[in-house]
N, C-alpha and C positions, 0 to 999 in steps of 0.2 A: 172405961180408958186404962182398966188398967191390963190389958192384955198386952197395948199398943205402947205403955207406959216403959213395962216390963222391958219390950222388943227394943226401945231407946235410949233403955239403960245400957243394957250387951252390949249394944252396936257400939256407942261407944267406948265402952269396957273394952269392949276388941279393938277399936281402933285406938288407945292410948298402948293398948300392946308395944314393947321395944322389936318384937319380931315384925309382927307387922305394920310400923314406923318403917322398921331397911324396909322390907321388900315393896313397899307403896315410893322411898328412892330409891328403887334399885331401876340399874337401866332397862329392866324390862319392862317396868310398868313407866316407866319415859315416851316406850315406843309406842307401844299401849293405848296410854291417854293419848298418844300426838296423834294418833291415828282419827280415835272416837271425836275427840275434839275437833281433828280438821271435819271429818263428815256432820257433826252435829253446825260448825257454822257454818259451813258449805251448806245446809241441808235450812237452819236459819236464813240463811242472805239469800238462798231462790227462794226462800216462801215470802219474804219483806221484799221483794224484791231490787234488792239490790242498794233499798233506804237507808238499811241502817247500817250499813256495813263497817265502819267504824267502829261502831257501839259493840256489833258483834266479833271483831279482832280483838277487840278489847278485852273485851270481858274472855276470850277462850285466853288472852297471855295473863289473865290474872288467875282463871282455872288452871292452867298449865303450871303457876308460879307454886300447886299445892300438892302437885302428884311427878313420880319424877327424880329425875335428878339434874333438869336440869329449870 
């Protein structure tokens, strides 16, 4: 698993970079992440027949706090 560990380490280093952090907190990232999160939440809600709408929306809100600027 050395290859996977190496990729994981490089990804972690990449995400710690100040420029990457700035990009993740940008207005553009917010717009893109909102569209993706809306699509994923909608698909999950549809797949579960609306049984877990509240939990899906909570998970979406938590994820949205970590990407973008809102």
